[in-house]
C-alpha positions as CSV (number, residue, x, y, z in Angstrom):
1,M,18.5,-39.1,-51.7
2,T,20.2,-39.5,-48.3
3,I,18.8,-37.9,-45.3
4,P,21.6,-34.9,-44.0
5,G,23.9,-36.1,-41.5
6,S,22.4,-40.0,-41.3
7,D,25.1,-43.2,-41.9
8,H,25.8,-43.3,-45.6
9,S,25.5,-46.7,-45.4
10,A,22.1,-47.2,-44.8
11,Q,19.7,-47.4,-47.7
12,P,19.0,-44.1,-49.7
13,F,15.6,-42.4,-48.7
14,D,13.6,-42.6,-51.7
15,T,12.2,-38.9,-52.7
16,K,8.6,-40.9,-53.6
17,A,8.5,-41.9,-50.0
18,L,9.8,-37.7,-49.1
19,V,6.7,-36.5,-50.9
20,H,4.3,-39.0,-49.1
21,V,5.3,-37.7,-45.7
22,F,5.1,-34.2,-46.7
23,E,1.5,-35.2,-48.3
24,Q,0.5,-37.1,-45.0
25,L,2.2,-33.9,-42.4
26,W,0.1,-31.5,-44.7
27,K,-2.5,-33.5,-44.9
28,H,-3.1,-35.1,-40.8
29,S,-1.0,-31.9,-38.8
30,S,-2.4,-30.0,-35.9
31,D,-0.2,-27.2,-37.0
32,P,-1.2,-24.7,-40.2
33,F,0.8,-25.2,-42.9
34,W,0.6,-22.8,-46.3
35,I,1.9,-22.1,-49.4
36,C,2.1,-18.5,-50.6
37,R,4.3,-16.3,-53.1
38,P,5.4,-12.8,-52.8
39,V,2.9,-10.4,-54.8
40,D,5.0,-6.8,-54.8
41,E,5.1,-5.7,-50.8
42,D,2.3,-8.8,-50.1
43,Y,2.2,-12.6,-49.7
44,E,-0.9,-14.7,-52.1
45,L,-1.8,-17.4,-50.4
46,L,-1.9,-20.5,-52.4
47,M,-2.1,-23.3,-50.3
48,A,-3.1,-24.1,-46.4
49,N,-3.8,-27.2,-45.0
50,D,-7.7,-28.1,-43.0
51,A,-5.4,-26.7,-39.5
52,A,-4.6,-23.6,-41.3
53,V,-8.4,-23.3,-42.8
54,R,-9.8,-24.6,-38.8
55,L,-8.1,-21.9,-37.4
56,D,-8.9,-19.2,-39.8
57,A,-11.6,-19.7,-42.2
58,R,-9.8,-17.0,-44.8
59,Q,-6.7,-18.7,-44.9
60,V,-7.6,-20.0,-48.3
61,P,-6.3,-19.5,-51.8
62,G,-6.4,-16.3,-53.2
63,N,-6.0,-14.2,-50.3
64,T,-3.0,-11.9,-49.2
65,V,-1.2,-12.2,-46.3
66,R,-2.0,-8.5,-45.4
67,S,-5.5,-9.0,-46.5
68,I,-5.7,-11.8,-43.6
69,V,-3.5,-9.7,-40.6
70,G,-4.9,-6.2,-41.4
71,Y,-2.5,-3.7,-40.8
72,A,-2.3,-3.7,-37.2
73,L,0.8,-3.7,-35.2
74,A,0.2,-7.5,-34.9
75,G,-0.4,-7.9,-38.9
76,D,3.1,-5.4,-38.9
77,Q,4.9,-7.6,-37.6
78,L,4.2,-10.8,-39.4
79,I,4.6,-8.9,-42.7
80,S,8.0,-8.1,-41.6
81,G,8.8,-11.6,-40.5
82,Y,8.6,-12.3,-44.1
83,H,10.4,-9.4,-45.9
84,E,13.1,-10.9,-43.6
85,C,12.6,-14.3,-45.0
86,M,13.0,-12.7,-48.3
87,A,15.8,-10.3,-47.3
88,R,18.1,-12.7,-46.2
89,G,17.2,-15.9,-48.3
90,E,16.6,-18.1,-45.3
91,A,14.4,-19.3,-43.1
92,V,12.9,-17.5,-40.4
93,T,11.5,-18.3,-36.9
94,F,9.0,-15.1,-34.6
95,E,6.3,-15.4,-32.7
96,Q,2.6,-14.1,-33.3
97,R,0.3,-13.6,-30.2
98,P,-2.9,-12.4,-32.9
99,V,-6.3,-12.4,-31.0
100,L,-8.7,-15.1,-32.6
101,N,-12.2,-15.1,-31.8
102,G,-11.7,-12.6,-29.1
103,S,-8.7,-14.4,-27.5
104,Q,-5.1,-14.1,-27.7
105,R,-3.0,-16.9,-29.0
106,L,0.7,-17.8,-29.3
107,F,2.2,-19.2,-32.2
108,E,5.8,-20.0,-33.0
109,T,6.0,-19.4,-37.0
110,L,8.3,-21.2,-39.4
111,L,8.8,-19.5,-42.7
112,V,10.9,-21.4,-45.2
113,P,12.3,-19.6,-48.7
114,V,11.9,-21.5,-51.4
115,K,13.6,-20.8,-54.2
116,D,14.2,-22.1,-58.4
117,E,17.6,-23.3,-60.0
118,A,19.1,-19.6,-60.3
119,G,18.4,-18.9,-56.6
120,T,15.4,-16.6,-57.0
121,I,12.5,-17.1,-54.0
122,T,9.7,-18.2,-55.8
123,H,8.0,-19.0,-52.6
124,I,7.4,-19.3,-49.2
125,W,6.2,-22.3,-47.1
126,G,5.0,-21.5,-43.5
127,M,4.0,-23.1,-40.7
128,A,2.9,-22.3,-37.2
129,R,2.8,-23.9,-34.4
130,D,0.4,-23.6,-31.3
131,L,2.3,-22.6,-28.5
132,T,-1.1,-20.9,-26.7
133,R,-1.7,-23.6,-23.7
134,F,1.7,-22.2,-22.6
135,L,0.6,-18.3,-23.4
136,V,-1.9,-19.5,-20.8
137,S,0.3,-20.9,-18.2
138,Q,1.9,-18.1,-18.5
139,N,-1.0,-15.9,-17.9
140,A,-2.0,-18.1,-14.9
141,L,1.0,-17.7,-13.1
142,V,1.2,-13.9,-14.2
143,H,-1.9,-13.8,-11.8
144,L,-0.8,-15.8,-9.7
145,N,1.9,-13.5,-8.7
146,E,0.1,-10.3,-9.3
147,Q,-2.4,-12.2,-6.3
148,L,0.0,-13.0,-4.2
149,E,1.9,-9.7,-4.4
150,A,-1.5,-8.5,-4.0
151,K,-2.0,-10.7,-0.9
152,I,1.6,-9.5,0.3
153,L,0.8,-6.0,0.5
154,Q,-2.5,-6.4,2.0
155,R,-0.8,-8.3,5.0
156,T,1.6,-5.7,5.1
157,R,-0.4,-3.2,5.2
158,E,-2.3,-5.1,8.2
159,L,0.7,-5.9,10.1
160,E,1.9,-2.1,9.6
161,E,-1.4,-1.3,10.8
162,A,-1.4,-3.6,13.5
163,N,1.9,-2.6,15.0
164,H,0.5,1.1,14.5
165,R,-2.6,0.1,17.3
166,L,0.0,-1.7,19.2
167,S,2.0,1.8,19.6
168,E,-0.9,3.8,20.0
169,L,-2.0,1.0,22.6
170,S,1.3,1.0,24.4
171,L,0.9,5.2,24.5
172,T,-2.7,5.0,25.5
173,D,-4.3,5.0,28.8
174,G,-6.7,1.8,28.6
175,L,-9.2,3.5,30.8
176,T,-9.6,6.2,29.2
177,G,-8.0,6.5,26.1
178,I,-6.3,9.3,26.4
179,A,-2.3,9.4,26.4
180,N,-0.7,7.8,28.9
181,R,2.4,8.3,31.1
182,R,5.0,7.8,29.1
183,R,3.2,9.3,25.8
184,F,3.4,12.0,28.2
185,D,6.9,11.8,29.6
186,A,7.7,11.6,25.9
187,A,6.0,14.7,24.3
188,L,6.9,17.2,27.2
189,A,10.0,16.3,26.3
190,E,10.0,16.5,22.2
191,E,8.0,20.3,23.3
192,W,10.8,21.1,25.8
193,S,13.6,21.0,23.1
194,R,11.1,22.7,20.9
195,S,10.6,25.3,22.9
196,A,14.2,25.9,23.8
197,R,15.5,25.7,20.0
198,T,12.4,28.3,19.1
199,G,11.8,30.7,22.2
200,S,8.9,29.9,23.1
201,T,7.6,29.6,26.3
202,L,6.0,25.9,27.2
203,A,3.0,25.8,30.0
204,L,2.2,22.8,31.6
205,I,-1.5,22.4,33.6
206,M,-1.9,19.1,36.5
207,L,-5.3,18.2,37.3
208,D,-5.7,16.2,40.3
209,I,-10.2,15.3,41.3
210,D,-10.6,16.5,44.8
211,H,-11.4,13.9,46.7
212,F,-11.1,11.3,44.8
213,K,-10.3,8.0,46.9
214,K,-13.3,9.0,49.1
215,Y,-15.6,8.6,45.9
216,N,-14.5,5.5,45.0
217,D,-14.7,4.1,48.5
218,H,-17.9,5.0,48.3
219,Y,-19.2,4.9,44.8
220,G,-17.5,1.9,44.3
221,H,-14.8,1.1,41.0
222,Q,-16.7,1.2,38.6
223,Q,-18.1,4.8,39.4
224,G,-14.8,5.5,40.2
225,D,-13.5,4.8,36.5
226,D,-17.0,6.8,34.6
227,C,-15.6,9.3,36.7
228,L,-12.0,8.8,35.1
229,R,-13.5,8.9,32.0
230,R,-15.9,11.8,32.1
231,V,-13.0,14.6,33.3
232,A,-10.9,12.7,30.5
233,E,-13.6,13.8,28.4
234,V,-13.4,17.3,29.1
235,L,-10.0,17.6,29.0
236,R,-10.0,15.9,25.6
237,S,-12.5,18.3,24.0
238,S,-10.3,21.5,25.1
239,A,-7.3,20.1,23.5
240,R,-7.9,22.3,20.4
241,R,-4.2,23.0,19.0
242,Q,-1.7,20.7,17.1
243,G,0.7,20.0,20.3
244,D,-1.8,20.3,22.8
245,L,-1.4,17.0,25.0
246,V,-3.7,15.6,27.8
247,S,-2.6,12.5,29.4
248,R,-3.4,10.3,32.7
249,Y,-0.5,11.2,34.9
250,G,-1.3,8.2,37.1
251,G,-4.3,7.6,39.1
252,E,-6.6,10.8,39.7
253,E,-4.4,13.0,38.2
254,F,-4.1,14.4,35.0
255,C,-1.4,16.9,32.3
256,M,-1.9,19.1,29.7
257,I,1.1,20.1,27.7
258,L,0.4,23.9,25.7
259,P,3.1,24.4,23.6
260,D,3.7,28.5,22.6
261,T,1.4,29.2,25.8
262,A,2.2,32.0,28.5
263,L,1.8,31.8,32.0
264,P,-1.6,34.0,31.5
265,G,-2.9,31.8,28.7
266,A,-2.4,28.6,31.0
267,F,-4.6,29.8,33.9
268,E,-7.3,31.4,31.5
269,I,-7.6,27.3,29.8
270,A,-6.8,25.6,33.5
271,E,-9.9,28.0,34.9
272,R,-12.3,26.8,32.2
273,L,-11.4,23.3,32.7
274,R,-11.9,23.8,36.0
275,R,-15.2,25.3,35.8
276,E,-16.6,22.3,32.6
277,V,-15.1,19.4,35.8
278,E,-17.7,21.3,38.3
279,N,-20.3,21.8,35.8
280,M,-20.8,18.4,34.7
281,D,-22.7,18.1,38.5
282,M,-21.4,14.2,39.2
283,P,-22.7,14.1,42.7
284,H,-20.1,13.7,45.4
285,V,-21.6,13.0,49.0
286,L,-18.8,13.0,50.8
287,S,-17.0,16.7,49.2
288,D,-17.6,20.0,50.5
289,V,-19.5,20.8,47.5
290,G,-21.9,17.8,46.5
291,R,-20.0,17.2,43.8
292,V,-17.2,16.4,41.8
293,T,-14.6,19.4,41.4
294,A,-10.9,19.7,40.7
295,S,-7.6,20.9,41.5
296,M,-5.0,22.2,39.2
297,G,-1.8,23.9,39.0
298,V,-0.5,26.0,36.5
299,A,3.4,26.7,35.2
300,A,4.8,27.9,32.3
301,S,8.7,28.4,31.4
302,M,11.0,29.4,28.3
303,P,12.7,26.5,28.2
304,C,16.8,26.8,28.3
305,K,19.9,24.4,28.7
306,A,20.2,25.0,32.5
307,M,16.9,23.6,33.0
308,S,15.4,20.4,32.1
309,P,11.5,19.5,32.1
310,A,11.6,18.2,34.9
311,E,11.4,21.8,36.5
312,L,8.7,22.4,35.0
313,L,7.2,19.4,36.2
314,R,8.1,20.2,40.0
315,R,6.9,23.7,39.6
316,A,3.4,22.7,38.2
317,D,3.5,20.2,41.0
318,E,3.9,22.3,43.8
319,S,1.2,25.0,42.4
320,L,-1.6,21.8,42.8
321,Y,-0.1,21.0,45.9
322,Q,-1.0,24.8,46.7
323,A,-4.4,24.9,44.7
324,K,-5.2,21.8,47.3
325,S,-4.0,23.1,50.2
326,E,-6.1,26.8,49.9
327,G,-9.1,24.4,49.8
328,R,-9.3,23.0,46.1
329,N,-11.8,23.4,43.4
330,C,-8.9,26.1,42.6
331,V,-6.5,27.2,40.2
332,R,-2.9,28.3,41.2
333,G,0.2,29.0,40.1
334,A,3.3,31.2,39.5
335,F,2.8,34.0,37.6
336,S,6.7,35.1,36.5
337,C,8.6,32.7,33.7
338,V,10.9,30.2,35.1
339,G,14.2,29.9,33.1
């Protein structure tokens, strides 16, 4: 006997020696070997090496493949491999992923048909190569990749949150926590455009803390900052509707944007704010009334193309100047819409 593809001038390989090699492989290989024969739609196990029995104690002569692998999907897939070997009449290779002793395993299974002189398949010789270590490595890589993706997702969310906080900070007054001038300018332009589209009225309140410089000089900057924060909180609590925006316009001046609000409604809100500031009852010995008060100017407009938000701001500022000129701690404004 010669080995296919070998040098024909070499000494022929003795059949007895080949059988010996096969016996040694059968006995000492760590890979499971078995021989079975077809019986109806099943396959009866005739022989199995020690490696096969160690893998699954049910792999003993007399048992059938179906009785060992069961009728679940994995069992059906294995049986189909045997059927394919019988139908094709040649060796087939496929993967198995059985669960043994509670753990998933991975095997590369080889089935070889054994034929008689007439070419009829009488037996099937099989072997399985344990590739579980590769499956473990693959699962570890998948797990590592999932962890990496989760970390990337987490970092992305953290970055988005940080960017959002940074954006909020860039639009928030650091002392009072309400919107700053930058946010006010953007919101006023946005609400102006919306009111122009919908034909609604937009109102604006400008507030100035009366004699604040005297207050700051007398009570100190720390008390002055606290006064600004408390006035800002009064404004914040009054912004009850979506779209209402309170902001620190600069120094001791604040603004409140009131969408869909006519002048009488804006006056009512401004007057309530004035009373609430006065009712804080914060002492101010350099004020004529002995406590912190505020003056307010109100303007309202139905925007049109010929106007800009600056016009509304100018009208509110003029009204504020009028309130301060007429004794402070009051609300002033034109009762006619501009535009």
